[in-house]
C-alpha positions as CSV (number, residue, x, y, z in Angstrom):
1,M,45.7,94.4,28.1
2,E,44.2,96.0,25.0
3,K,42.9,94.1,22.2
4,I,44.8,93.8,19.0
5,K,43.0,95.5,16.3
6,V,43.3,93.2,13.1
7,L,42.1,94.0,9.7
8,L,41.4,91.0,7.8
9,L,41.2,91.4,3.9
10,E,39.8,87.9,2.8
11,D,37.3,86.9,0.1
12,N,37.0,83.4,0.9
13,E,34.5,82.8,3.5
14,L,35.8,79.4,4.7
15,D,39.4,81.1,5.3
16,V,37.5,83.8,7.2
17,E,35.9,81.1,9.2
18,A,39.0,79.3,9.9
19,I,40.6,82.4,11.4
20,V,37.5,83.2,13.5
21,R,37.7,79.6,14.7
22,L,41.2,79.9,15.5
23,I,40.9,83.4,17.5
24,K,38.2,81.6,19.5
25,A,39.7,78.4,20.1
26,Q,43.2,80.0,21.2
27,D,41.3,82.9,23.1
28,L,43.2,85.4,21.2
29,D,42.6,89.0,22.5
30,Y,42.0,90.1,18.8
31,D,39.2,92.8,17.6
32,L,38.8,91.5,14.0
33,K,37.4,93.5,11.5
34,T,37.0,91.4,8.0
35,V,36.4,92.8,4.7
36,S,36.6,91.1,1.3
37,T,37.6,93.9,-1.3
38,C,40.6,96.4,-1.3
39,S,38.1,99.2,-1.6
40,E,36.5,98.1,1.6
41,A,39.9,97.7,3.2
42,R,40.9,101.2,2.4
43,Q,37.7,102.6,3.7
44,C,38.4,100.7,7.3
45,L,41.9,102.0,7.2
46,S,40.7,105.6,6.7
47,E,38.2,105.4,9.8
48,T,40.2,103.1,12.1
49,N,43.6,102.7,13.5
50,Y,44.7,99.0,13.3
51,D,47.6,97.1,14.8
52,V,48.0,94.8,12.0
53,A,46.6,94.1,8.6
54,L,46.1,90.4,7.2
55,L,46.0,90.7,3.4
56,D,44.8,87.9,1.1
57,S,46.8,88.6,-2.0
58,H,44.0,88.0,-4.4
59,V,40.6,89.5,-3.8
60,P,37.9,90.4,-6.4
61,D,38.8,93.9,-7.0
62,A,42.6,93.9,-6.8
63,S,45.6,92.2,-5.1
64,G,46.0,92.8,-1.4
65,L,49.6,93.9,-2.3
66,S,48.0,97.0,-3.9
67,I,46.9,98.6,-0.7
68,L,50.5,98.2,1.0
69,S,51.0,102.0,0.2
70,D,47.6,102.9,1.7
71,L,48.4,101.2,5.2
72,G,49.7,104.4,6.7
73,G,52.5,102.4,8.9
74,V,50.1,99.6,9.8
75,P,52.4,96.5,9.4
76,A,51.1,93.9,6.9
77,I,51.1,90.1,6.8
78,I,50.3,88.9,3.2
79,I,48.3,85.6,3.4
80,T,47.9,83.6,-0.1
81,G,46.9,80.5,-1.5
82,Q,49.4,81.1,-4.3
83,G,52.6,80.5,-2.5
84,D,55.2,81.5,-4.9
85,E,58.5,83.0,-4.3
86,E,58.1,86.0,-6.7
87,T,54.9,87.1,-4.8
88,A,56.6,86.8,-1.5
89,V,59.6,88.7,-2.5
90,R,57.4,91.5,-4.3
91,A,55.3,91.6,-1.0
92,L,58.4,92.2,1.2
93,K,59.7,94.5,-1.1
94,D,56.5,96.5,-1.3
95,G,56.5,97.1,2.6
96,A,54.8,93.8,3.9
97,S,56.1,92.6,7.2
98,D,55.6,88.9,6.7
99,Y,54.3,86.4,4.2
100,L,52.0,83.1,5.1
101,V,50.9,80.6,2.6
102,K,47.7,79.1,3.0
103,D,48.4,75.4,2.8
104,V,45.8,72.5,2.6
105,S,46.5,71.3,6.1
106,G,46.1,74.6,7.8
107,M,49.4,74.8,9.2
108,Y,49.6,78.7,8.5
109,L,46.8,79.0,10.9
110,H,49.2,77.7,13.8
111,L,51.7,80.1,12.7
112,L,49.4,83.2,12.5
113,P,49.3,84.0,16.2
114,T,53.1,84.1,16.3
115,V,53.6,85.9,13.1
116,V,51.2,88.5,14.3
117,R,52.6,88.9,17.8
118,E,56.3,89.2,16.1
119,T,55.1,91.6,13.6
120,I,53.4,94.1,16.0
121,L,56.6,93.6,18.4
122,K,58.8,94.5,15.3
123,Q,56.5,97.7,14.7
124,R,56.8,98.6,18.0
125,L,60.4,98.4,18.3
126,R,60.9,100.2,14.9
127,K,59.0,103.0,16.5
128,E,60.8,103.3,19.7
129,K,64.2,103.2,17.9
130,D,62.9,106.0,15.5
131,S,61.8,107.9,18.5
132,A,65.1,107.4,20.3
133,E,67.0,108.6,17.0
134,R,64.9,111.7,16.7
135,E,65.8,112.3,20.6
136,R,69.3,111.9,20.1
137,E,69.5,114.2,17.1
138,K,67.5,117.0,19.2
139,L,70.0,116.5,22.2
140,F,72.9,116.8,19.5
141,R,71.5,120.0,18.2
142,D,71.0,121.3,21.6
143,L,74.6,120.5,22.5
144,E,75.8,122.2,19.4
145,K,73.9,125.3,20.0
146,A,75.1,125.5,23.7
147,H,78.6,124.7,22.4
148,R,78.3,127.8,20.0
149,E,76.9,130.0,22.7
150,L,79.5,129.1,25.1
151,K,82.3,129.8,22.4
152,A,80.6,133.3,21.8
153,L,80.6,134.0,25.5
154,S,84.4,133.0,25.7
155,R,85.1,135.7,23.1
156,I,83.9,138.7,25.3
157,D,86.9,140.5,26.9
158,P,85.7,140.4,30.8
159,L,87.8,143.7,31.3
160,T,85.9,145.7,28.9
């Protein structure tokens, strides 16, 4: 199985270390790229395809929410220390797949692998659904074309 390519936008070194420890402790198959600014994140997104982005909502140069529109289909999980409902609602409306609050006990770290796995699964299912819908539409167009051709052929008088 391929490693899960994870982009982590986090400016707090302790939080980065906690996530790295989690990956090692649970032997998670993550290929983790860590950046501390939105500009670095945008640069990474332009160079590499990621399976998921973990975005801190507050980094030095902007809000992690500000790059949601730059993700190009990469699902995002917002991780923040400021766990207010307004930020969560805005993040989800702006396209985030999920939202985790950094609690002092570190419980969010226990949830993180499950949320990452579910987010990637939802993304994969969404892509498969979109592909199936496109295929269905193509088949429908082909059927309509064949029907028109059959009608045109049936109008031809076989005796002439």
